[in-house]
N, C-alpha and C positions, 0 to 999 in steps of 0.2 A: 318635481311633479310637472307633467305636461298639462297645459291649460285645456287641450282638446279632450283630456280624460274626464273633465267636468262637463256634464251633458249640455249646459248652457253654451259653453264655448264650442263644443262639438257641433251643436245645432247651428250656431252662427257661422262656423267654418264651412259646414256642409251647404248652407244657404249661399255663401259667397262663392263656393266652387260651382254650384248650380247656376248662379247668375253669370259666372265667367263662361260656362259652357253655352248658355243662352246667347250671350253677346257674340261668341264665336260663330254660332249658327246665323245670327242676324247679319254679321259681317260677310259671311259667305253668300247670303241672299243678295246683299247689296252688290257684291262683286260680280254676281251672275245676273244682274238686272237686265242685261242686254243679250243674254244667251237664249236663243230660240228653244222653246220647249222646257226650260227650267221651271220647276215648281218651287214656290216659296216653302221653306221648311220651318219647323218650330220644335222646341224640345217639349217633353211631357211636363206637366205642371209640377211644382215643388210639392204640392199636396200628394200627387201620385208617387213621387219619389219617397216621401215620408211614409205613406201607407204601405209601401213595399218593403221598407226597411225598419219599421217599428215592430219590436218584439218585446212583449211583456212590459210595455210602457217605456222602454228605453230605445233610443235610436241606435241601431247596429248596422254595420256595413261589413259584408263578407270579406272584402279586401280593400285596402286604401285606394280611393279614386274609382271604385267599381260599384255601380248600381245596376242591378239586374233589370233587363228589359228585352223586348223583342225588337227586331228591325235594326236599323243603323244606329250608331251611337257616336257621340262626341264627348270625350273625356268621361266616359262611363254613363252618360245620360242619354236616354232614348230620344231619337230624332225621327220625326215623321213629317209627311206633307202637311202644310198648314191648312187646316179646315176653315180657318177664318180669313183666308186671303181674299182681298177685296175684289179682284177681277182677274181675268185672263186677257192678255193682249192677243191680237190676231196671230202672232207667231207661237202662241201657246205658253208664253211666260206669264207666271202669276205673281211676280214680284212688283209691288207698288212701293216706290221709294218713300212716299209720305208715311205709309203704314209702318215701314221698317224704322223710320226716324222716330215715330211715336214709341215704338217698342224699345228702341235703344235708349231713349230718354227714361222710360220706366225702369229699365235695367240699371241705368246709372243712379237714379234716385234710390232704388231698392238696395243697391250695393253700398251706397253712402250710409243709408240707415243701418244696415247690418254691421258695417265697420264701426259706426258710432256706438251701437249697442255692445259690440265686442270690447271696444275701448273702455266704455263705462263699466262694464262687468269687471274688467281687469282693474280699473281704478277702485271699484268697490271692494274687490278681493284684497288689493294692496292695503287699503284703508283698514279693513278688518284684521289683517295680519300684523301690520306694523303700527297702526294707530296714527299714521302720518300719510299725507298725500304726496 
């Protein structure tokens, strides 16, 4: 049995994939911090991802790694210009490294939490099946 087939594990996996896509977008923002006219980008919220993929109370994805959306996408997650970008520089660039650092830290903490929950779920499943840790 694949652990992803159990909704708890599927949800944790989907969250970690979304966090990976978000980290990739943040890294691209930082890489383009000195590019004139570059606009900071952000992925759609995880809640938006879930609301578009929830069907009859279960999380469903039409194809592995694919989440429907409009506009550009990174790893199947919709990416748009960041509406919360702090400022624009005189050359039109809206990337603020401090803001990107804060967001990257949030992503790292959230990923660590999701990975811990996944591991604890696996340990609980193992304990219930084998009676041993």
